[in-house]
N, C-alpha and C positions, 0 to 999 in steps of 0.2 A: 391634372390629376390621371387622364386617362391613359396618358403616356406612363407613368409610374405604374399604375393598374396593370397595363401589357407587360410591362418588364415583369412585376412579379407573377404573371400568369405565365408567362412565358418559362420562368425559371423552376417554378413548380413543376410544369410539363418537362422539363429536360432531367430534374431529381427523379420525379416518379419513373420516367422512363429509364433512366440508369440503374434504379433501384430493381425495376422489372427485368431487367436485361442481364443482369449480373446471372443470373439463374443459366445464361445460356453462351456464357463468353467463357472461354477456357484459358488456361495458361499453359503454353507448349514448352516443353524441356526436352531437347534433342541432344542425343551421344553419338559417338564414332561406335566404330565395331569393337571397339575395347571397353566401352563403357565409359571414357572421358566425357565430360559435358562439351557440347560444342556449340550449342545458340540456343537462346531462349528468343520468344516470341508471344504473340496472343493469337488467340482464333475466335470462331464463333459456329454455334451450331447453324446451319442452313436448310438442314434435314435431319429428323431423329439417328440419325448415325454420322450424317457428314460433317467435317469442319472445316469452312475457309480460312483460309490463311495467306499469305505471300509466300513465293517459292524460297526466297532466300531465307527463310526461315528454317528449313530445312534441308538447305544444301549441303551435300557431305555425309548427312546422317544415315547412322544403320539402324536407329532406333529411337522411339521418344514415346512420352506419355504426355495427356491431358489432363488438367485438373481444372476443377469445375472452379470459377474464382468465388472466393467466400466458402467454400465446401472440401468438406474431407474425401479423399480417396483418388487415386489416380487411374486413366484408363490406357492402355497400350494402344499407339496409332499403329495401328493392322498396315496399312496401303497408301499409295497414291490414287486416287481415282482420277484426277484431270488437272490439268493446267493448261492457262491460257497463254502460249508465248509472248502473245502483244503487251499482258500486260503483268505479267508475274503475278497472277492469280492462282491459287490451289487449293483442291478439295483434297482431303484427308478421311479416311474411313476410320474412326473409333470403337473400339471392340467392347464389347459387354455393357451398352449403355445404350438407353432410350431417351433422349432429350427433348425436350420443347423447342423448335429453332425461332429463329428471329424472324419476324415480318419485313419481306421486301418493299422499300419504297421505289420511287420512278426519281431516278439521279436527272433527267431532262426537268423536270419541275426544279431544280436548285438553282438559288440565284446568289449573286454575289451580296454578302451582309447577312446571309442566314445565318443562325446559330446552329451549332452543332455539339454533341457530346459524344466523344470517344470512349466506349466503355471497354477499355484494357485491361491488363491483369491487376491492376488497383481499383480496388472495389469502390473508389472514389472517382475512377473516372478522370476525364481532364473533360474542361470546355473549351470553345474554339469559336472563330467566325470563318467562313467559307469569304477568302481575300482576292481570289483569282482563278484564272485557269493558266493552265501550263500546259502547251502540248509537247511530246515527247515520243519521238519518230512515228507511231501511228495513232496514238490514244492522247485524248485530251485529258488531264489529270484536274483534280481541283485543289485548289492551294489553299491552305490551313492554318491559321493560328492558334498552335496549340505546344503545351510544353511537351518536349519528346524524351523518351528513354528506348532504349534496344528491345525492351518488353513490350513497347507498344506496338510495333510490326506486327500489321494483320488483324488488330482490332477492328471493331464493327464503328463507324460512324454514323450515329444515329439524330434523326431531326426530332422537331418538338412532338411528335406522335408517337416516337421509339421507335420508326421504320429506320430500316440498313436503307442508307442515300451511299454509304461507297465502304472502301476497307482502305484503313489508315495504313499508309508506310512512309518511309523515309530514305532515299537511295543512301547506302552505309557509305563512307567516310567521303560524301561528297563536299564536306567543308564550308557548307552554306547552311544559314538559318533558316531553312525552309523544307516544310512538312507537307505533304499530300495524300491525296484521296482518291483512289482508284472508281470509278463510277458504278455504282453498284448494278446498274444495266449491263453492264459488261459481265458482272457474276451472274446475273439472272441469265443471259446467254449460256453461259459456261454449264449452268446446271440443266438448262434445257437440251443440251447433248449428250448423245448417247457415248457412254466410256468404259474403257476396260481396264481394270486396276493393274497396278504395278508396284513392284517391291519399293523399300526406300533406297536413295542413292547409295548408301555406303554397300550395299550388298548386290550393286551392279558399279564395277568399276568407273564405267562411262554415264551413271546415271540413268533416270529414267525418262529421260527426254532428248528430244531430237536435236542435231547439230542446227537445223532451224531455228528453234528455241533458243538457243544459245548465240545464234548469230544475232537473232533480232534482240535480244535480252542486252549484248553487247552494243549494239546502235543505241538502244535507249538508255544504257546505262552512261554512253559516252555523250550523249547528248544532256542527261541530266549533272555533268561532269563528276561522274562517280567513277573515274579512271582505273581505279584499281578493281571495282566490278566489271568493269570490260573487259580488263587485260584476263580477268579469270573466266569470262564468258568465252573470248576469243582462244584461249589458250584450250577449251574444253572442245572448240568446233575444230581447232587443229588436231587434238587426239582423234576424232571422228574422221577427219580429211587432212591429212598430213601434207596434200599435193593443193590446198585452197591456199591460192597466191591471194585472193580479198582478206581471208582470214588473217595471214602475216601483216599486211597493208594495215590492217584497221588495227591491230594489235600493237603494230609500232607507231601508230596515230596516237592512242592511248599512252605509251611510253615517252613518247614526243611531250604530252602535255605536263607529266609528272618530272620533265628534265632528265629522263634517263636515255639520254642520247645516244650513247654507247650499244645499249640495247635496242630502241630503235633502228639505229644502223644495221646490225643484225638481221631485223624483220624485214625491212627494205630489200636488204640484200637478197632475201630469200625470196621474196615477193616478186621479184624483178628475175632472179634464176628460173622460177616457175612461169612468170610471165614475160618475156625479153622486151615486149612491147608495153608493158605497163606504165603509161605516161604519167599518170598521177602518183605512181609508187617513186617516180624521179625526181618530181617535183618536192614531194615530200621530203625525200633522202637530201635532197638539194637544202630545204628549210632545215634541216638538222646539222649539217654541214653547216650552214650560215650560224647557228647558233654555237656551235664550235669554233666559229672564226675562220673557218677552212672557207675563204672566200672564193678563190679560184676553183676549186673541187666543187664547189657549190654551182657556179656557173656552169661548168661540165654537165652537170645534171641537168639543170634548167634548158641548157642548148638542147640534149635528147628528149628530154620532156617535149618543149615546143617542136621537135623533128616529127614525133610521131602524135601529136594534137595538136597543129598553128592555130585551132579557133578556141584554145581555153586560153583565157586572160592572165591565170593565176601564176604561170611561171616567167612571163614579161614582166609584170611586176616584181614578182620575188628576186629575178635578177637584175633588174634596176634596183634593188635594195644591196644586194650585195658589191654592184658596181658603185655605187654609192660608198659604201666602206672602203673600196680601193680608190677611194677619191675620182674615180672617171665619172666625173658629174654629168659632161654632156652625154656620155653615152646610157646612163642612168637614166634621163629627161627622156630620150628616143625611146626605151625599155617602158616608161611610166605613158608614153604618148601612144605607144603599140598596144597594152593593156587595155588604153581606153578606148580606141579605135575597135578592139575587139569586142568590148563591154563597155559601152557608152554608160552605162550606171555602176561601175566600177567603184565605189564609194572610195576605200581604200588605195584604189591609185593615184585619185584625185588630191588626199589625205597627203599621200608621200611626195608626189610631184611639188604640191605646197611645201613642204619640209625645203625641197632642195631648193625652191624662190627664196624662203625664210633663209637657208643657208647663206646664200647670196644676196642677202640684204634687199631681194626686188619684193619688197613687203606689198605693194599693191596686188602683184602678180601672184602671191602667196595666198593673200585674205581672199582672190577672186576663186583660186581653187577650193578653200575651205570654205568656202561659201556653197560652192558645189556639193561638195561633200555633205554638209549639212543638209541640205535641200533633200539630198539624195535619202540622207538616213537622220532624221534630226535626233534618234537616240544612241548614236555613237558618239563617245564622250571626246576622242582624239583633236577631232576637228575643231572643237570649241576651243581645247587646252592652246591647241597650235593658233588659232587665229588670235586668241588671248596675249600669248607669248608676241606675234606679229605687231600687235597695238601695243606691247610693253616697249616694244623697241621704238614704235613710233610715237612713245612717250605718251599715248591715250592710257592712261592708266585707269581711268574709271569705267571707259569702254572694254577693257582688258578684263577688270573684274566683274562685269557682268557675264563674259563669255565662260571666266573661270567659275564664278558659280553654278552655272549649268553644267560644266564638265563633271564637279565635285556631285551635285545632285542626281547626274547619269551613275557615275561611278564614284561612289562614298571612300573608295581604298587607293584612288589615283593620286599618287605620290606625288609626281611631278606638277598636275594642277595646284596642289595646298602650295607647294614652293612656288610656282609662278605667282600665285595670288599673294604668297607672302612679299614676295619683289614688289609687287605693284602698290601693294597697300604699304611697305616700306618706302617707295619713292613718293608717296602721299603723304607721309610723316604719321601714318597709324601703326605706331610701333607696336603697341600691345597688342593689335589685331596680327600683326605680321610674326610676333613672336609664336602666336598660338598656331598660324599655318606653319611655319618653319617646323614648329612640335610633331605636328601631324605628318609632315612629308617625311621626318626622321621616324617617327613612329612607324610607316607605313614604310621603313627600309630602303629609304633613299638616303643612302649613305655618300654622301659628296661633300666636298669640301664646301661648296657654295652655299650649299644649307647651314653648315655651322657658321660658315663666315657670316652672312646677313642676318642670322638671328644673333649670333654674338653684337653686330652692328647695332641691332633694334635694341639689344640691352642696353648696351652703352649708353643709347640716347635715353633709355628710361633710368639711366641712373645705375643698372644693377653691374656695377664694373668687376666685381668680382666672378659673378656668373658669365660675364661676357669673355673674361679670360680664359673661362674653362672652354667656351665655345672656340674661342682663336686657337686654343692649343690643339683642338681638335683638328680644324679648319686645315693647320699647318702641318701635323703630323700625316694629313690624307695627302697636301700639296706641300713639298717644303719650299718649293721656290715663290711661293705667293709673297709679293711685295706688301701689298694691301693688307695683307692678313699679320705682319710683323708691324705695320704702321700702325695700325688699329688698336693690337694687343700694348704696343706703347702706350697709344692715349689712354687705354683704360687702367695702365700701370701709373701712368702719372696722374689720373684723376682720384687714385691711392696714395698720391704723394709718394710714389715707387719709383721716385727719378732717375737715381741710377740704371735700375732695371728697365725702364723705358728706354735709355739712351742705347742699351745695348739692343732694343728690338729696332729703334730708329736707325743706328749702324746699319742691321742687318737687312733692313726696309732699302735703303739708300743705296748699298752694293748691290742690291738686285734689281733697282730701276729707279734713279734719282728723281723722282719728282718733286716740283716745288713745294709742296703740303709736307712732305717727308722732312726737308730742311727747315720750315718753319717750326714742326712739332718737335723736331732737336733742339731747336734753338731756345724754344720756350723751356725746354725742360733741362739743360743747362743755364740760363737766366736766374731759374729759380734754386741752383745749386750753387749761383754766385759767379760761375764761369761769364763773366760778362764778355770778354772778347771771343771766346769761343761762339758766344751765341750771335755775337753781331755778325762772325763769319758764316754761320749758319743761314742769317737772315739775308746777306749778301748774296749767298747761292740761290738763295730761295727767289728771289727777285730774279736773279739772273736766268734760272731756271724758266720761270714764268716768262722772261721775255722772250727765249728761245720759241718756246712754244706759240706763243704770240707771233712772232717773225714768220714762222713755218705754216702756220694760219693764214698770215696776210695782213693781219691786223697792226700796223706798219705803228703808227701813232702810239699803240698800247707798248708795242715793244719795245721802242725809244724812251717811253718815262722809264718803265722797268730796267734798262742798262744804267740808264743816270742814276736809278735810286742806287744800283748795285754799285758803281762807282763811288757814290757819296758814303755808302757803309764801310766798303773796300778802304776808304781813305781816312776813316777813324780808327782802323787798327792797323793800318799800313799794309794792308794783304795786297801786295802788288801785283800777285795773280789774276786774281779776280777783276780787280782794276784793269789790268792790260787786256782780258778776255774781252768785257764790257766795253771798252774803247774800242776794239776792234768790230765789234757787233755794230756800235753805233757808224762808223767810218763806210762799214756796207751800207747803211741804211740811208746815208744821207744823200 
């Protein structure tokens, strides 16, 4: 009962706070020099004439108005009084109005789990909980669970006492369902400084902020994965300082993350022209060429990066990746070794070297490297996935699933991990669960033949034959020479009693690679159509091919039995060709 009472009291406090603080919250509408609407957002009075908000709300604006939430009348935004480059907090002076400011709280006292009310431009506001902290370049922000609207940026976040404990913002276009609060103590520090008013951005082609502000803002946006905003920031730095190699380099990094590879190359080229010994620019230009599959050109850049900075482990690792794609496997391992020697805690180098052992089927060595990578960084999803794949190859399916569960928990969008877990579940006969995992791998844009092939195979086992055929069609479309896909599509058609169509698929499968199973399946379909001699011929071919496999694998007794069975079947239909081949194999084994 006490817990219920506490919840009710908290809700009442939050509702009272929101009602009282509406009178200090404003809706900001910004326009360009022609009066065209540009951006909207929220803000709040921190003195009787100053409004706090986020800098990006007014970016590029030449004019703006502030409207009290729930009230009539608009007030002109006169100028910018202050800005904090580290946090993007901004203070605006609003004309012809005297408001009651909000009380400031101590953000150092905020704890995870605290409830907050965001008093935005919606009179009802928005409720949320402090869910964590997030470091972005120089400041530490609170992460909060609230519904988001672009109009909410710049709104005050209030505690149960109605005190401001931060300013709400979300990085524009960061593609993540994550919202943040800039701590109120950063705002208090800004208020305590002496400032000189500056005009709005649009009245000054370069804005009212320094190159340093945009540089720090760009780095913060990059860390928050808001790459488009970072590009805008570094472009402004370049407008101030056209010879700043670092600005071109960092803008190139942002373009690389957006897969704008051609544009990234131009920025790296400029950075290198301005600073010919810029080792990091050579490395990242190499990464861009690697993404474009220009492996030899990438290696040239990595070589140059290493020449200028041999103590940087990254170009060794990246050069190893390029050599791997060129199938220079020993050279790739040598590069991963060099990267680890320079940086013994280099998680990615251990993971990549493990991948090389995995490709070589040296599974114990691969698992050892993945173990080290996981020990160094337990939150890195890739080595869990790769260790899971190694265990799939070792047929340790249950152990593999445990690793793949962790990989997916760490990265819920990890398509390869869903695919590999689906494979493991398929091998264990958990077909419905396997289908669900293949659904997820395909949903996350893993468009490969094997996702559709294995999903189709799992659906076949579940009796979903028509759906299985759809998946096999897609698998064959992606890889037209996949004999197993034709075979399994044939089996699905046969299950639907489409025997002639099934035989056509078995024919294609046999032509691509005559496995014994293919002949058995075709024989069964021909038998269903009453083509008994043709069916027996296929059965003879099936056991003959199985005998050949047993012979190659050294299973001599089993091979002899298969060849004798092939001879008996061939004699039933007077197929002297198969009989002669089987007899010759028997003589070789005597």
